[in-house]
N, C-alpha and C positions, 0 to 999 in steps of 0.2 A: 374338160381341161386336162386332167391327168388320165391315165389309162386305167380302165377299170377291171379289167382283168389284165390289161395288155400293154400295148405300145411297144413291147419287145418284139412283136412281129414286124415292126417297121424299123425301129432303131436298134442296131446291134451294139452293144457296148456293154457293210454287212458283216454281217457276221454269218458266214456260211455254215458254220458248225464244224466240229472237228473231223467228222467222217466225210465231209464233202470237199474235195480238192478244188481250189480256185483255178478255173480255166485260164490259160494264157490269153484267151480271146476276150476276157472280161476287162474292160477299161475302167480303171479306178481314178483316172485323172480328169474325166469329164462327167457331168451329171447325166443320169439315165432316167428316162421317164418311168420305167417299171419300178426302179428302186425309189424314186421320189414318191410314187404312189404308195409303195410299201411304207414309207416314212409317214405319209399323211394318215395311213390306217393305223399307225402306232406300232408297225413292225420293226424288226432289227436287221433286216437284210438289206442294208444300205451303207454307203460310205460317207465320209465327211463332205465330199464334194456334192453328193446328192442332198444331204441335209442343208447345206448352205444354199443351194438353189431353191430347195423347198421353202426355206425360211424367207427368201426373197419373194416367193409367190405369196406367202402368208402376209407379207407387209402390204401388198396391193390388193389381195383378195383374202381377207381374214377368215372367211367361211369355207376355205378349201377343204378342211377336214370334214365339215358337214356335207359338202358337195360329193366327196368321194364315198362317204358312208351312204349317202342317198343313192348313189349309183350302185354300190355294192348290194344294198338291200333290195334295189329293183331287180338285180339279177336273181336273187333268192326268191323273190315273190313271183317273178315270171316263170322260174323253174317249177315252183310248186303248182302254180295255176295250170301249166301245161301238163304236168305229171298227173294232176287230178282229172284232166280231160282225156287221159289215155295215152299220151306220148311216152315213149319208153327209150328213145335214143337221142343222144345229144352229140353235136360236134361243136366244141368250144374253141373258137379261133382267137388267138391273142390272150392266152390264159393268164399270163402274169405270174408273179411270185405267189405261191399258194398261201391262202389265208382261210383258215377253217371257220365256219363250214364252207368247204369248196362245193362247186356245182354238183358233183356226183353225190356228196353227202346229203344235199338238199333233195335231189331227185330220188335217191334211194330211201330217204326218210318217208317218202310217199309211196314209192314202188320199189321194193328191194331188188327187183330184177332189172332195174334201169341200167343202161349201158352208156358210157361216156368216153369220147376220145377228146383229149386236150391237144392243142397244137400251139406252138410258139417257136420262135427262132432265137430267143435270148439265151445265152450261155448261163446266166444266173438262174433262169427258170429251169433249164436243163439240170443244173446242179441240185435243184430242190424237187425234181419231178417225182421222186419216190413217195413224197407226201401225197401225190395224186393217185397213187396205186392202192389205196386202202379200200377197195371195193367190198361190198357185201358178198357172201358166198354165192348168192343167187344172181348177182349182177356182174359187171365187168368194167374195168377202166383201162385206158391205154394213153400213152403220151407220144406225140409225133414232134420231132424237132424239124420244123419245116417253115418255109417262107410263104406268107399270105399272097405274095406277088406271083406265086406259082400254084394256084389252087388245084390244078389237075394232079400235081405231084403229091399233094397232101391226100387227096381222095384215093390215089392209087397205092398208098403205102400198105404194107402188110398189117400194120396195127389197125388201120381202118377196116380192112377186109376181115380180120379176125374178131373184131369187136362189134361192128355195125352191119346191119342188113340194109343196104342201100335200096332195096326193093320195097322197104317199109318206111313210113314217115320218120323223118329225122328233124330235130330242132337244130337249126344253125344259129349259134349264139356268137355275136360279135359285139361285146359290150365295151363301150368306150375305146374303140379301135379306129373307126373310120375317120375321126378327126386328125389322125396322124398320117392320112393319105392326102397329099397336097392338092391333087386335082380331082374334081368331082367326077369327071368321066372315068378316071382310073378307079375311083372308089366304086362306082356303079358296076364296072366290069368285074371287079373282084367279087362283089355280091352275086352277080348273075352267074359267074363261072362256078361258084360254089353251090348256089341254090338251084340252078336249072337242072342238074342231074338228079336232084332229089325228087321223090314222087309226090303226087297230090296228097295233101294232108300234112306235109311237112310245115314247119313254122320258122319264122325269122324273128330273132330277138336282137334289137339294136338300142344302143344309147349313144348320144353324141353331144359334145360340148357346143355351146352357143354363146354369142355375144348379145343376143336380143334381150335377155332378161337383166343383164347388168353390163351395159356397153363399156363403161369406163373401166371397171375392175377386170372384166374378162379380157379386154384387149391388152391390158397391161400384163396379164398372165401370158397371153400369146407372145408378147414381146420377149418375156423372160425365157420361155421355152425355145423360141426361135434363136435367141442369142446363145443359148446353151447347145445348139446344134440339133434340136429336135423340131422338125417342121410341125406346127400345130395350126390347123385350118378350122376355125370356128365357122359354123354354118347356121343360117336361119331356119326356122321351122319349115318354110316352103321348100327349101333344098333337102332337108332331112326327109320330108314326106315323099320325095321322088324315089327313095329306096324301096318304098312299099307299093309302087304302082303295079297293078295287076294282082295284088294280094288282098285278102280280107283282113282288115284291121280288127283286132279284138278291142272290146270296150276297155278303157275309156278313150281309145285312139291315141293320138300323139299328145303327150302331156309332159310337164317337168317330172323328172324321175321319181320324186317323192310322192307324186299324185297318182302313180299307176298302182291301183288296188291298195291304197294305204290301209284299208281295214285288215289286210292280211299281214299283221305284224309278226316279227320274228325276233330272235335273240339280239340282232343288231339294231333294232329299231329304237331301243332306249338311248342310243348314242345320237339320235337326231332330236334337236329341240322340238318341242311340241308346237312352237310358233314359227317353224322354219318357213322361209319365204322362197318364192320362185327364183328371185335374184341370187339368194345364197346358194342355190343348187346349180343353176345355169347348165343343166343337162336336159336335153329332150330324150324321151324314151318311148318305145312302142313295141308291140308284138303283133305279128300278122301271120295268117295261115295261107298256104298255097292251095288253091282250089282248081 
């Protein structure tokens, strides 16, 4: 439903901190999906208009905070699992407002030499991007201000060239982003244009909001987002599965986000109820490897 790292890659529009100037491109008069997500996570980088829209979501889907934490912890678990399997490079598309531990902190916690490039086109995320530059001395991080609708431009940036070796496997992470792409064909094209240039052994990490697990609540959330100007396209498991065609799914396959390696708990897991249900999460998640 909300973006889990992201949404800002698709919708351009807090307390930004005294050292961070507010961009004139930041809209404060309409809700923004990335800032709403920040509010659901308990962050402070949001405005009154975002909080009002988020509270409307909570009236129709009271477990939204549980859902976004389940999505966030999926990202951390997927990152750790892949790092333990030897992956050392990440391209995180639709980063969203930084929330520690960020992806590079998780990856470098397993392998200090891990390298991560973050990409988003949200001016709010850009204002906070220095929080993503806290790499270990052995590793490296970079931030690209780019549009997911132009994947080639992201891959061709100096930041990518200086940080990642595209001749070696890369993890393409697009967590809670593709449900902000209205048309399935366009979402497929984005994934292929980013994944196809990456070598064998690369991995795809995706999560996606769905209405299958709580049709009434999820569709009401969709209405609120769409009314606020953010296109939200909930998709069933069968459509989500099409993003992984031709790839090898890692166990346990496509599952609700909290069921992907739940035994690999982390510091955010205590924020999830022990009896959390699939309906309360309403995100599908999966990881696959390119062979």
